[in-house]
C-alpha positions as CSV (number, residue, x, y, z in Angstrom):
1,M,126.2,30.4,103.0
2,D,125.5,30.2,107.1
3,V,127.1,32.3,109.2
4,G,130.1,30.5,109.8
5,Q,130.7,30.4,106.1
6,M,130.4,34.5,106.0
7,Q,132.9,34.0,109.2
8,R,135.3,32.6,107.5
9,Q,134.5,34.7,104.5
10,W,135.8,37.8,106.9
11,L,138.6,36.5,108.3
12,D,140.0,35.6,105.6
13,Y,139.3,39.0,103.5
14,T,140.5,40.8,106.4
15,R,143.4,39.2,107.1
16,S,144.6,39.4,103.4
17,L,144.3,43.0,104.5
18,F,147.0,43.0,106.9
19,I,149.2,41.2,104.4
20,E,148.8,43.4,101.5
21,G,149.7,46.1,103.9
22,F,146.5,47.7,103.3
23,L,146.2,48.2,107.3
24,D,147.9,47.9,110.6
25,N,147.5,47.2,114.0
26,Q,146.1,50.6,114.9
27,F,142.8,48.9,112.9
28,L,142.8,45.9,115.4
29,Q,142.9,48.9,117.8
30,L,139.7,50.3,116.8
31,Q,138.3,47.1,116.6
32,Q,138.4,46.5,119.9
33,L,136.7,49.7,120.8
34,Q,133.8,48.5,119.2
35,D,131.2,46.6,121.8
36,E,127.6,46.3,121.9
37,N,126.7,49.5,123.1
38,N,128.8,51.0,120.0
39,P,128.2,48.4,117.0
40,E,129.0,51.1,114.7
41,F,132.1,52.5,116.1
42,V,134.9,51.7,113.6
43,V,132.5,52.0,110.6
44,E,131.6,55.8,111.9
45,V,135.4,56.6,112.8
46,V,136.5,54.9,108.9
47,S,133.7,57.3,107.5
48,L,135.3,60.6,109.2
49,F,138.5,59.5,107.8
50,F,136.9,59.2,104.0
51,D,135.5,62.5,105.1
52,D,138.6,64.6,106.0
53,S,140.5,62.6,103.5
54,E,138.7,63.8,100.6
55,R,138.5,67.9,102.1
56,L,142.1,67.9,103.0
57,L,142.6,66.6,99.2
58,K,140.6,68.9,97.2
59,D,142.3,71.5,100.2
60,L,145.4,70.8,98.5
61,N,144.6,72.9,95.5
62,F,143.9,75.9,97.8
63,A,147.4,75.8,99.2
64,L,149.0,76.2,95.7
65,S,150.1,80.1,94.7
66,V,148.1,80.6,91.4
67,S,146.7,83.2,89.9
68,P,142.9,84.7,90.6
69,E,142.1,83.5,87.1
70,L,143.6,80.0,86.7
71,K,141.7,79.3,90.1
72,T,138.5,80.7,88.3
73,E,139.4,78.4,85.2
74,C,140.0,75.5,87.7
75,L,136.6,76.4,89.7
76,F,134.6,76.1,86.9
77,A,135.9,72.5,86.1
78,L,135.4,71.7,89.6
79,H,131.9,72.5,89.0
80,T,131.4,71.1,85.5
81,Q,133.3,67.5,86.0
82,F,130.8,64.9,86.3
83,I,133.4,62.5,88.3
84,D,133.8,62.1,92.0
85,E,135.5,64.9,94.6
86,F,139.1,63.0,95.0
87,E,139.3,62.4,90.7
88,K,138.2,66.2,90.3
89,F,141.0,67.1,93.2
90,N,143.5,65.2,91.1
91,D,142.8,66.2,87.8
92,L,143.1,70.1,89.4
93,L,146.5,69.5,91.4
94,V,148.3,67.8,88.2
95,Y,147.0,70.8,86.3
96,F,148.0,73.1,88.9
97,L,151.2,71.4,89.6
98,L,152.2,71.1,85.5
99,G,151.7,74.9,84.6
100,R,154.1,75.9,87.7
101,D,158.0,75.8,88.5
102,Q,159.0,75.1,91.9
103,Q,159.1,78.9,93.2
104,G,155.1,79.1,92.0
105,V,154.2,76.1,94.4
106,D,153.5,76.9,98.6
107,F,155.4,73.4,99.3
108,K,155.1,74.7,102.6
109,K,151.0,74.7,102.7
110,V,151.1,71.0,100.4
111,D,153.4,69.5,103.3
112,A,150.7,70.9,105.8
113,H,147.9,68.9,104.2
114,V,149.9,66.1,102.7
115,H,150.6,65.8,106.8
116,Q,147.0,66.0,108.1
117,L,146.0,63.3,105.5
118,K,149.0,61.5,107.0
119,G,147.6,62.0,110.2
120,S,144.4,60.8,109.2
121,S,145.5,57.7,107.9
122,S,147.5,56.4,110.8
123,S,144.9,56.9,113.3
124,I,142.7,54.4,111.7
125,G,145.5,51.8,110.5
126,A,145.6,52.4,107.0
127,Q,149.1,51.7,106.3
128,R,149.6,52.0,102.4
129,V,148.1,55.7,102.8
130,K,150.3,56.8,105.5
131,N,153.6,55.2,103.7
132,A,152.4,57.2,100.4
133,C,152.4,60.5,102.4
134,I,155.5,60.1,103.9
135,A,157.2,59.8,100.3
136,F,155.1,62.5,99.5
137,R,156.0,64.8,102.2
138,N,160.2,64.4,101.8
139,F,159.3,65.1,97.6
140,C,157.8,68.6,99.5
141,E,160.7,69.0,101.5
142,E,163.2,68.9,98.5
143,Q,160.4,71.0,96.3
144,N,160.2,68.2,93.6
145,V,157.2,69.0,91.7
146,E,157.7,66.0,89.6
147,A,158.0,63.9,91.9
148,C,155.6,65.6,94.0
149,L,153.2,64.6,90.9
150,R,154.2,60.8,91.1
151,C,153.7,60.8,94.8
152,L,150.1,62.5,94.0
153,Q,149.0,59.6,91.5
154,Q,150.4,56.7,94.4
155,V,148.1,58.7,97.6
156,K,145.6,58.6,95.3
157,Q,145.5,54.7,93.9
158,E,146.5,53.9,97.7
159,Y,143.5,55.8,99.3
160,C,141.1,54.7,96.1
161,L,142.4,51.1,97.5
162,V,141.4,50.9,100.7
163,K,138.6,53.1,100.5
164,N,136.8,49.6,98.4
165,K,138.6,47.6,100.9
166,L,137.2,49.3,103.5
167,E,133.7,49.5,101.9
168,T,133.7,45.4,100.8
169,L,134.6,44.5,104.6
170,F,131.7,46.5,105.8
171,R,129.6,44.9,103.6
172,L,130.5,41.7,104.6
173,E,130.2,42.2,108.2
174,Q,126.7,43.5,107.7
175,Q,125.6,39.8,105.9
176,I,127.2,38.3,108.9
177,V,124.8,40.6,111.5
178,A,121.8,40.1,109.0
179,A,122.5,36.3,109.7
180,G,122.3,36.6,113.1
181,G,126.0,36.2,113.9
182,S,128.4,38.3,115.1
183,I,132.0,40.2,114.1
184,P,134.7,37.8,114.9
185,M,137.7,39.9,116.9
186,M,141.0,40.1,115.7
187,E,144.3,40.4,117.5
188,L,147.7,40.0,116.0
189,G,150.6,38.9,117.7
190,F,153.8,36.2,117.2
191,G,153.3,36.2,113.4
192,V,149.5,34.7,113.7
193,V,145.9,36.0,114.1
194,V,144.0,34.9,116.5
195,I,140.5,34.9,116.3
196,T,137.7,35.3,118.6
197,I,134.2,34.8,117.0
198,A,131.1,34.9,119.4
199,L,127.7,34.0,117.6
200,S,124.3,34.9,118.7
201,G,123.4,32.6,121.2
202,C,126.6,30.5,121.8
203,R,129.6,31.3,124.2
204,R,132.7,32.6,122.6
205,Q,135.6,30.5,121.1
206,G,138.7,30.9,120.6
207,L,140.4,30.2,116.8
208,R,143.7,30.0,115.4
209,D,143.9,30.9,112.3
210,R,146.9,29.3,109.7
């Protein structure tokens, strides 16, 4: 596959992320801040988003009012289950919520962490994660445990999806650069995607994707 084909593949894949609502214009703004002096800017910012998201989601279990015995039991489970950090958080938070009534959950603390996650996802344009957090916060305000559980599952799903999508996007970019090409620059406007492709040793040329 030549560079042009890889760039077209990148274009089609990136466009799908916007069409399907995984990303919004904020992600494009990040891309526009990336240049030759800082070629890893977007990857670095998104990596921080991954780290912050998993930390916040893990911290949510400590925002719940639980007994010392339950904390000890869950911490033991946390260190013995061979699953990733995000899934460990999910299992524990489900356990906490299922085992407590509305009066036993500190919804203010839960909401504070969800609010931070919303801000983090919004900062990179992870639109579906942001929207799931908005719904989560609404049910925190209502102190609806069952609805919070559903939102938790949705947040987990959307986070995992966008993480996988972005990791795939970055792999495509690495392949383009390794082949001697440059990453296309995108702009969204007037219902179309405007692409600028910079090829190594060639002048910039504007393409309009249809």
